C-alpha positions as CSV (number, residue, x, y, z in Angstrom):
1,X,0.0,0.0,0.0
2,X,1.6,3.2,-1.1
3,X,1.8,6.0,1.5
4,X,0.9,8.6,-1.2
5,X,-2.5,6.8,-1.5
6,X,-3.4,8.0,2.0
7,X,-4.2,11.5,0.9
8,X,-7.6,12.5,2.2
9,X,-9.8,11.8,-0.8
10,X,-12.9,12.3,1.1
11,X,-15.4,11.2,-1.5
12,X,-13.8,7.7,-1.4
13,X,-14.5,7.3,2.3
14,X,-18.0,6.0,1.7
15,X,-16.7,3.2,-0.5
16,X,-14.5,2.0,2.4
17,X,-17.2,2.2,5.0
18,X,-19.7,0.3,2.8
19,X,-17.4,-2.6,2.1
20,X,-15.0,-2.9,5.1
21,X,-17.1,-3.4,8.2
22,X,-19.5,-6.1,7.3
23,X,-17.1,-9.1,7.2
24,X,-17.2,-11.8,9.9
25,X,-15.4,-14.9,8.7
26,X,-15.1,-18.4,10.3
27,X,-13.2,-21.5,9.3
28,X,-16.4,-23.3,8.3
29,X,-18.3,-20.6,6.5
30,X,-18.2,-16.9,5.6
31,X,-20.7,-14.9,7.6
32,X,-21.1,-11.6,6.0
33,X,-23.5,-9.5,4.0
34,X,-22.4,-9.5,0.4
35,X,-22.5,-5.9,-1.0
36,X,-21.6,-4.3,-4.3
37,X,-19.3,-1.3,-4.6
38,X,-22.2,1.1,-3.8
39,X,-22.7,-0.5,-0.4
40,X,-26.0,-2.2,-1.5
41,X,-26.9,-5.7,-0.3
42,X,-27.0,-8.2,-3.1
43,X,-28.5,-11.1,-1.0
44,X,-32.1,-10.9,-2.2
45,X,-33.6,-13.1,0.6
46,X,-31.8,-11.1,3.3
47,X,-32.7,-7.8,1.6
48,X,-36.4,-8.7,1.5
49,X,-36.3,-9.5,5.2
50,X,-34.6,-6.3,6.2
51,X,-36.8,-4.2,4.0
52,X,-39.9,-5.7,5.6
53,X,-38.6,-4.6,9.0
54,X,-37.3,-1.2,8.1
55,X,-38.8,2.3,8.3
56,X,-37.4,5.0,6.0
57,X,-35.1,7.6,7.4
58,X,-34.7,9.6,4.1
59,X,-31.7,11.5,5.5
60,X,-30.6,14.5,3.5
61,X,-26.9,14.5,2.9
62,X,-25.1,17.7,1.7
63,X,-21.4,18.6,1.4
64,X,-20.1,15.2,2.7
65,X,-16.7,15.5,4.2
66,X,-14.4,13.4,6.4
67,X,-16.1,13.1,9.7
68,X,-15.3,10.6,12.4
69,X,-18.9,10.6,13.7
70,X,-17.7,10.3,17.2
71,X,-18.9,12.3,20.2
72,X,-16.2,12.3,22.8
73,X,-18.8,12.7,25.5
74,X,-20.5,9.4,24.8
75,X,-21.0,6.8,27.5
76,X,-18.3,4.1,28.0
77,X,-17.9,1.4,25.4
78,X,-19.6,3.3,22.5
79,X,-17.9,4.3,19.3
80,X,-20.0,5.8,16.5
81,X,-19.1,6.9,13.0
82,X,-20.9,8.4,10.0
83,X,-20.4,7.9,6.4
84,X,-22.6,9.5,3.7
85,X,-24.5,6.2,3.5
86,X,-24.5,4.6,7.0
87,X,-24.3,5.3,10.7
88,X,-22.0,2.7,12.3
89,X,-22.6,1.8,16.0
90,X,-19.8,-0.1,17.7
91,X,-21.7,-1.1,20.7
92,X,-23.7,-4.3,21.2
93,X,-27.2,-3.4,20.3
94,X,-29.7,-5.9,21.8
95,X,-29.1,-9.3,20.2
96,X,-27.7,-7.7,17.0
97,X,-24.1,-7.0,18.1
98,X,-22.4,-4.1,16.3
99,X,-24.7,-2.6,13.6
100,X,-24.8,-0.1,10.8
101,X,-27.9,1.9,9.9
102,X,-28.8,2.8,6.3
103,X,-29.3,6.6,6.4
104,X,-31.9,6.4,3.7
105,X,-33.9,3.2,4.1
106,X,-33.6,2.9,7.9
107,X,-32.3,-0.6,7.7
108,X,-30.5,-1.7,10.8
109,X,-27.9,-4.3,9.6
110,X,-25.7,-6.3,12.0
111,X,-22.0,-6.1,11.1
112,X,-21.9,-9.8,11.8
113,X,-24.9,-11.9,10.5
114,X,-25.0,-14.1,13.7
115,X,-27.6,-12.5,15.9
116,X,-26.1,-11.8,19.3
117,X,-22.8,-12.9,17.8
118,X,-22.1,-16.3,19.1
119,X,-18.6,-16.4,17.6
120,X,-16.1,-17.5,20.2
121,X,-13.2,-15.0,20.2
122,X,-10.7,-17.9,20.2
123,X,-12.3,-19.6,17.2
124,X,-13.4,-16.5,15.3
125,X,-10.9,-13.7,16.1
126,X,-11.7,-12.0,12.7
127,X,-15.3,-11.5,13.6
128,X,-15.9,-7.8,13.8
129,X,-17.5,-8.1,17.3
130,X,-14.4,-9.8,18.6
131,X,-11.9,-7.2,17.3
132,X,-10.2,-4.7,19.5
133,X,-11.0,-1.7,17.3
134,X,-11.3,1.7,18.8
135,X,-11.1,5.4,18.0
136,X,-12.1,4.8,14.4
137,X,-11.7,7.5,11.7
138,X,-12.4,7.5,7.9
139,X,-9.4,8.7,5.9
140,X,-9.5,8.6,2.1
141,X,-10.5,5.2,1.0
142,X,-9.3,3.5,4.2
143,X,-10.5,3.1,7.7
144,X,-8.0,3.9,10.5
145,X,-8.1,2.8,14.1
146,X,-5.7,2.8,17.0
147,X,-4.7,0.0,19.3
148,X,-2.2,0.8,22.0
149,X,0.6,2.8,20.3
150,X,-0.2,1.8,16.7
151,X,-2.5,3.2,14.0
152,X,-3.8,0.6,11.6
153,X,-5.3,1.1,8.2
154,X,-8.0,-1.3,6.9
155,X,-9.0,-1.7,3.3
156,X,-10.5,-4.5,1.2
157,X,-10.3,-7.0,4.1
158,X,-6.6,-6.3,4.8
159,X,-4.9,-4.1,7.3
160,X,-1.5,-2.9,8.1
161,X,0.3,-0.8,10.7
162,X,0.9,2.7,9.2
163,X,2.1,4.6,12.3
164,X,3.9,3.6,15.5
165,X,4.0,6.2,18.3
166,X,7.2,6.2,20.4
167,X,6.7,9.6,22.0
168,X,5.6,10.3,25.6
169,X,6.2,12.8,28.3
170,X,7.0,12.4,32.0
171,X,3.3,12.5,32.7
172,X,2.7,9.3,30.7
173,X,5.8,7.6,32.2
174,X,4.6,8.4,35.7
175,X,0.8,7.9,35.4
176,X,0.7,5.2,32.7
177,X,4.1,3.4,32.6
178,X,2.8,0.2,31.1
179,X,1.1,2.0,28.2
180,X,3.1,5.2,28.0
181,X,3.0,5.4,24.2
182,X,-0.7,4.6,23.9
183,X,-2.8,6.7,21.5
184,X,-6.0,8.4,22.5
185,X,-8.4,10.7,20.7
186,X,-7.1,10.5,17.1
187,X,-8.6,13.4,15.1
188,X,-8.3,13.9,11.3
189,X,-8.7,16.9,9.0
190,X,-7.9,17.3,5.3
191,X,-4.1,17.4,5.8
192,X,-3.2,16.0,9.2
193,X,-3.9,13.4,11.9
194,X,-3.6,14.5,15.5
195,X,-2.9,11.8,18.2
196,X,-3.0,12.6,21.9
197,X,-1.3,11.1,25.0
198,X,-2.1,12.2,28.5
199,X,-0.1,15.5,28.1
200,X,1.0,15.9,24.5
201,X,-0.3,16.0,20.9
202,X,1.6,14.7,17.8
203,X,0.7,16.3,14.4
204,X,1.2,13.7,11.6
205,X,1.2,14.4,7.8
206,X,-1.6,12.2,6.5
207,X,-0.1,11.7,3.1
208,X,3.2,10.4,4.3
209,X,2.4,9.4,7.9
210,X,5.5,11.2,9.1
211,X,5.6,13.3,12.3
212,X,5.4,17.0,11.6
213,X,5.7,18.2,15.2
214,X,5.1,17.2,18.8
215,X,3.6,19.6,21.3
216,X,3.9,19.0,25.1
217,X,0.7,20.2,26.8
218,X,1.0,21.9,30.2
219,X,-1.3,19.6,32.1
220,X,-0.4,17.5,35.1
221,X,-3.0,14.8,34.4
222,X,-4.8,13.2,31.4
223,X,-6.5,15.5,28.9
224,X,-10.1,15.1,27.9
225,X,-12.3,16.0,24.9
226,X,-9.8,17.6,22.6
227,X,-11.1,19.6,19.6
228,X,-9.1,20.9,16.6
229,X,-10.5,24.1,15.3
230,X,-9.0,26.8,13.1
231,X,-5.4,26.1,13.9
232,X,-5.9,25.6,17.6
233,X,-6.5,22.6,19.9
234,X,-9.1,23.1,22.7
235,X,-9.2,20.6,25.5
236,X,-9.7,20.2,29.2
237,X,-8.2,17.8,31.7
238,X,-9.2,15.5,34.6
239,X,-8.7,18.3,37.1
240,X,-11.3,20.4,35.1
241,X,-8.9,23.0,33.6
242,X,-9.5,24.2,30.1
243,X,-6.8,25.2,27.6
244,X,-6.2,26.4,24.1
245,X,-3.0,25.5,22.2
246,X,-1.9,27.2,19.0
247,X,-0.7,24.5,16.7
248,X,1.8,26.7,14.7
249,X,3.5,28.2,17.7
250,X,2.9,25.5,20.3
251,X,1.9,28.1,22.8
252,X,-0.8,27.1,25.3
253,X,-3.2,29.5,27.1
254,X,-5.2,28.4,30.1
255,X,-8.9,29.4,29.5
256,X,-10.5,28.6,32.8
257,X,-11.1,26.2,35.7
258,X,-13.9,23.9,36.8
259,X,-14.7,22.8,33.2
260,X,-15.2,19.1,32.6
261,X,-15.8,19.1,28.9
262,X,-15.4,21.5,26.0
263,X,-16.7,21.6,22.4
264,X,-16.2,24.2,19.7
265,X,-18.5,25.0,16.7
266,X,-19.1,28.1,14.7
267,X,-16.6,30.3,16.6
268,X,-18.3,29.4,19.9
269,X,-17.1,27.3,22.8
270,X,-19.7,25.1,24.5
271,X,-18.7,23.8,27.9
272,X,-20.0,22.3,31.0
273,X,-19.3,22.8,34.7
274,X,-20.0,19.8,36.9
275,X,-22.0,20.3,40.1
276,X,-23.2,17.6,42.4
277,X,-23.9,14.9,39.8
278,X,-25.2,17.2,37.1
279,X,-23.7,19.7,34.7
280,X,-24.5,23.3,33.8
281,X,-24.0,24.1,30.1
282,X,-22.6,27.4,29.0
283,X,-21.4,29.0,25.7
284,X,-18.7,31.6,25.3
285,X,-16.4,33.1,22.7
286,X,-13.1,31.4,21.6
287,X,-11.2,32.9,24.5
288,X,-13.9,31.7,27.0
289,X,-15.0,35.3,27.5
290,X,-18.6,36.7,27.4
291,X,-19.9,33.5,28.9
292,X,-23.6,32.8,28.9
293,X,-25.4,30.1,30.9
294,X,-27.7,27.9,28.7
295,X,-29.0,24.9,30.6
296,X,-29.0,23.6,34.2
297,X,-29.0,19.9,35.2
298,X,-27.9,18.5,31.8
299,X,-25.4,15.9,30.9
300,X,-22.2,16.2,28.9
301,X,-23.0,14.3,25.7
302,X,-24.7,17.2,23.9
303,X,-24.6,17.9,20.2
304,X,-25.0,21.2,18.2
305,X,-26.8,21.1,14.9
306,X,-28.4,23.9,12.8
307,X,-28.5,26.3,15.7
308,X,-30.2,23.7,17.9
309,X,-28.6,22.1,20.9
310,X,-29.7,18.5,21.7
311,X,-29.1,17.3,25.2
312,X,-30.6,15.2,28.0
313,X,-30.8,15.6,31.7
314,X,-28.4,14.1,34.2
315,X,-29.6,10.9,35.9
316,X,-29.8,12.8,39.2
317,X,-32.3,15.2,37.6
318,X,-34.8,12.4,36.9
319,X,-34.7,13.3,33.2
320,X,-31.8,11.3,32.1
321,X,-33.9,9.5,29.5
322,X,-35.5,12.5,27.9
323,X,-33.9,14.1,24.8
324,X,-34.4,17.8,24.7
325,X,-33.9,20.3,21.9
326,X,-32.7,23.8,22.9
327,X,-33.1,26.6,20.3
328,X,-29.9,28.7,20.5
329,X,-31.8,31.7,19.0
330,X,-34.9,31.8,21.2
331,X,-33.7,30.0,24.3
332,X,-36.7,27.7,24.2
333,X,-36.4,24.0,25.1
334,X,-38.7,21.2,24.0
335,X,-38.6,17.4,24.4
336,X,-38.1,15.4,21.2
337,X,-37.9,11.8,22.5
338,X,-38.7,10.4,26.0
339,X,-38.5,6.7,25.4
340,X,-35.2,6.0,27.2
341,X,-34.7,5.1,30.8
342,X,-31.2,6.4,30.4
343,X,-29.7,8.1,27.3
344,X,-26.1,7.1,26.5
345,X,-25.2,9.3,23.5
346,X,-26.2,12.0,21.0
347,X,-24.6,12.0,17.5
348,X,-24.8,14.6,14.8
349,X,-22.8,15.3,11.6
350,X,-22.5,18.6,9.7
351,X,-23.5,17.0,6.4
352,X,-26.6,15.2,7.7
353,X,-29.9,16.7,8.6
354,X,-30.6,14.1,11.3
355,X,-29.5,13.7,14.9
356,X,-29.3,10.3,16.4
357,X,-29.7,9.1,20.0
358,X,-28.6,5.9,21.7
359,X,-29.9,4.6,25.0
360,X,-31.6,2.0,27.1
361,X,-35.1,1.3,28.3
362,X,-36.0,-0.8,31.3
363,X,-39.6,-1.2,32.5
364,X,-39.6,-0.1,36.1
365,X,-42.4,-2.5,36.9
366,X,-40.9,-5.5,35.1
367,X,-37.1,-5.3,34.7
368,X,-37.1,-8.4,32.4
369,X,-38.5,-6.0,29.8
370,X,-35.5,-4.1,28.6
371,X,-34.3,-2.8,25.3
372,X,-31.5,-1.0,23.6
373,X,-32.9,1.9,21.6
374,X,-31.7,4.0,18.7
375,X,-33.8,7.0,17.8
376,X,-33.5,9.9,15.4
377,X,-35.1,13.2,14.5
378,X,-34.3,15.9,11.9
379,X,-32.4,18.9,13.2
380,X,-35.7,20.8,13.7
381,X,-37.0,18.1,16.0
382,X,-39.4,16.6,13.5
383,X,-39.9,13.1,11.9
384,X,-39.1,10.9,14.9
385,X,-37.7,7.5,14.0
386,X,-37.3,4.8,16.6
387,X,-35.8,1.2,16.7
388,X,-36.0,-1.0,19.8
389,X,-33.8,-4.1,20.3
390,X,-34.6,-6.7,22.9
391,X,-31.9,-7.4,25.4
392,X,-29.2,-5.2,26.8
């Protein structure tokens, strides 16, 4: 595989995502959904079954670009990624295992065709549900993921190591000596990949996979929720300090204290301050000045889309399962979905007109009745779409 082929050809990302993540192979048989180059299922019997169970999403896609589809505030054990055709959910969903959702037809398709995935990891290590794949990003016509200190590229059923990180600071050596080179929070843009340790960032040229620069970050503990925006990296750390680092100069400015997550969009910082089991959500300018309080008693896995902010209450508020839509112009909030016992994640992409929610439902009167739930609305809160999956 030529390094030069790894330039960010963003239109090709969909072809990778449509073909790569459906394969689960065993020594006895191949268990996969056969697809053509457009990501369309060619198994007519399976297609008929799925179509009978699907409800259209009819997602509008405009100006598709490289987008990891991850929300760094998601609950533990969830990794989600958009392409222009599918939403991929790397979390066991009911008895389906990992799934992808067709953004047009609403088909929910297991990445392994064995419901609940009974593939023993020792006998079926190549099954997608048995793979240790995390921090996934689409880059050109490949899918990249990190495992410990390595970045792997997957394409056409093959994978190779394309980057090995051997950099760390004294913070990693002290706090994480057994995994001091481990990669966290990889972020990609059109020219670079950024990988993070506890207290540094490495900028990598995506066409050559060579290190451009390393920047030590002045934090005494692990960083959290980094965002790359207009030549700067915004992040906070586990002691709730917020920072801004200029990538060109390497200069870091401390923005504030008591901040547990940070998100940047449209020249605005959105951040939360944790308080007794719940968070208060604020917005401010890019220097964290002119702060304005938006919402009390929310949780940190919010998403901003088309001047709307989607969030849910903290579990302690009694509204941890209700998805709310806050209008950033009028300040009005309204519920858009209340079918969760507890919401686990909110996902949006710039190129899609839909917002997705992932969570769980447990009947308080009969705890044997429980579901994983995936729901979606358009960015104006309309056209609710819901799928329930038995089990948990």
